[in-house]
N, C-alpha and C positions, 0 to 999 in steps of 0.2 A: 484557553486552548483545550480542545476536546481530545481526550486520550484515544489512541488507536483502539478499535473495537471490531469484533465480528458482528456483522449485521445479517440476520436471517431475512432472505428475500420473500416477498409475497409469492405464494405458490398456488397455481390452479392446475389440478391434475384430474384427468378423466381417462376413459378407455382408449383414447387416441393419442395420449401423451401428456406432457407437462409444459407449462409456461411459467417462467419466473419473471416477476415484474419489479422494476425499480422506478419509483416516482420521486421527482424533486420535491423536497420539503415534507414528504410523507415517510420515506424510507431512508433518505440521506440528508445530511444537514447543509447541502449546497445545491445550487443550480448547475446542471451539467452544461458545460460550454464545449467540451471536446470528448470524443470517444476514440480509442485506438485499441488495437489488439497486438499481442505478441505471439508469434507462432514460428514453427520451423527452427526452434533453438537447437543447435547441434549438441550432441551428447557431451556432457561435461562443461558446457558453456554457461556463463552467468550473465545476468542482465541487471539493470539498475545501477548500483554503486553511485548514488547521488541523493540529494535532498532538495526540497523546495522551500523557498522563503515564504510564499503565500498560498501556493496551490494545495487543494484538498483532492483526494482521490478515493474511489472505491475500486478495489481490485477483486476480480472474480476469476476463478478457475473454470472457464466455460467447458473445457475438456481436459482430461488428464489431471496432473497434479504438479505442484512445485512448492518450494519453501520461500517465505519472505522473512528475512531477519530485519527487525526494526531497531533503530538506535537513536535515542534522543540526546546523546552526548553524555548521559549519566548511566544509562542502563540499556541492555540489549535484550530483545525477546524474539524468539523464532515462532512463526506460525506456518502450519502446513495447510495449504488450500487444495482441496480435492473434490469439493461438492459445488456444482453450479448453482445451488440454492442458497449459498452464503457468499458474502463479500467481506473484505477487510477494509474498513475505513482507515485512511491515513491522512492526518492533518499536516499542517506546515511544520517545518523544523524537525522532520524525522528522516534520518538517513535510512535508505532501504537497499537491500541486496536480495535479488531473486536468484535462487539456486535450485539444483536437484530437479530439473524439469523432466517429467516422464516423457517417453516417446510420443510425439504427436500432441503434446500439451498446447493449449491455447489459453492465454490470459487476456481477459477483457478489462479495460481500464476506463472508468468514467472520471472526468477531470473537471474541476471548478473554473478553470481558466483556459484561455487559448494559449498556444505555445508561446513562451517568452524565454529566450535563452538567459536573460538577466535574472530570472527567478530560480535558476539552478545553482546548487552547490555541487561542484564536481571535484573539489579538493577537500578531502576529509579533514585535514588540519584546519582549514578555514572554517568549515562547519563546526568543529569542536570549539574553536575560539568564540564564535558567535553564540553557540549554545551555552557556553560557560558564562558569557556576559548576560544572557537572558535569564539565567538561574535555573531552578528546578525544572526538569522536563516532564512531559505528560506520562512517561513510562515509570518515572522514578518516584519513590515514596518520600525520600528524605532530602533529595537534592545533592547527595554525596556522589561525586564522580565515581564511575565504575572502575573496578580493578582489572577487568578482563580485556583491556585494549591491547 
């Protein structure tokens, strides 16, 4: 399992602007099957609060900023996304919470699979049980369950 990581996107900048590029197998470790965006998030609202069994994603702050807290069942890490030139790779079996959206923020998500409800963990306790069965998570160094739950 690949650990979550910040990926710098290919950038082409000139006097008329900037283009950021993501290419399958060159910049991300999966083929893109689905694209979606998240926008118009009301002030104080959160998104996410789920994990995926098999899905991989690249999350980009196309405009504005937001936080993503990742949890592998053993450890939690928070990332602030605010640069359209970077994305956060998230592999399977990572719980994610998206919070602190700036006004007008837009999140772009590239996904490795088509939508499948059966791929989702929507119950945190069920996710923790399966994560414990799988052993050490990609965020954790020693496999010891975290104390900050």
